[in-house]
C-alpha positions, 0 to 999 in steps of 0.5 A, a space after each residue: 188775357 189771363 196770366 198765371 204767375 209762378 214764384 218758387 225760387 225762395 222759401 216763399 211759394 206763390 201763384 197769382 192769376 191776372 186778367 191783364 194787369 188786374 189781380 183775380 186771385 192769388 196764393 202765397 205760403 212761406 214753406 221753406 221746403 215742400 214746393 213740389 207738394 204744394 205748387 200744383 194744388 195752389 194753382 188748382 185752387 185758383 179760379 178755372 184751376 188757374 188756366 191762363 193764356 200766358 204763364 210767367 215763371 221765376 228763373 232764379 237765382 234761388 233754391 235750385 230745387 224750387 226753381 226747377 219745380 216752378 219751371 217744370 210745372 210752367 212748361 207742363 201747363 204751357 203744353 196742356 193749355 197751349 199757353 205762352 211760357 215766359 221766364 223772369 229773373 227773381 231779383 228783378 221781381 224783388 227790385 220791382 216790389 221795392 221800387 213800387 214804394 221806394 223810387 231809389 236805387 237798391 242793393 238786393 241781398 238774398 240767401 244763396 246757400 252754402 253760407 253765401 248771399 246773392 247780391 245785385 244792384 238796381 238803379 231807381 228805375 228797376 234796371 240792373 246795374 251789374 250781374 248777380 253774384 253769389 258772395 260770402 258776407 264780407 264780399 257782399 259788403 263790398 258789392 252792395 252799393 246803395 243805402 236801401 238794402 232789400 231781401 231776406 238777407 238784407 238785415 244781416 248785410 246791414 249789420 255788417 255795414 258801417 253806414 246808415 241803411 234802410 232795410 226792406 226784408 222782402 221775398 218775391 211774390 207772384 202777386 207783384 208780377 204785373 210790375 215786371 216790364 215786358 223787357 224783363 220776360 224771356 222765352 229762354 227758360 234756362 234757370 239762373 243759378 247765380 253760381 256754379 254747380 255744387 257737383 263737379 266732374 271727376 278729374 282725369 
């Protein structure tokens, strides 16, 4: 089975084409912004223009814009190719990447926007121990349970903690999608924003 993985939830934009669990080819760029312009060309650069039987796409949390772009492209390609489209939680992919080298519980800390960080704890088997939360830094120090801190805000979190830590500054990467367990995948393609919307309806 050919599988295309799409990851656009953070500053890192990546795509990877697999033949079952074997990586065929991939693209990975740290863009910050510009996912909308680069994502489709990156896929087109893959063998067979990335055509696959199954598409895996990040649901977030992360960049609102990045998540929506990834989902829109995945849905469109799914229709065009007649492919199955499944989503996965971004932080679960990061936990899987960390677990490949460090088989112990981890606390993930990623940029959440508006001065907040996304925080979620995972056990040594890559299973979530709690719900993802968007927290101010001081609250994040109370939420992080484990010695191993992972993510693009892990270094900043470690600086606030008065204890020994191991920092893994990781971002999600589509090349690691083969690490995801089937139970992590869902046909419900609703974005996981991790916090409430910025815009509010006017009060009556």
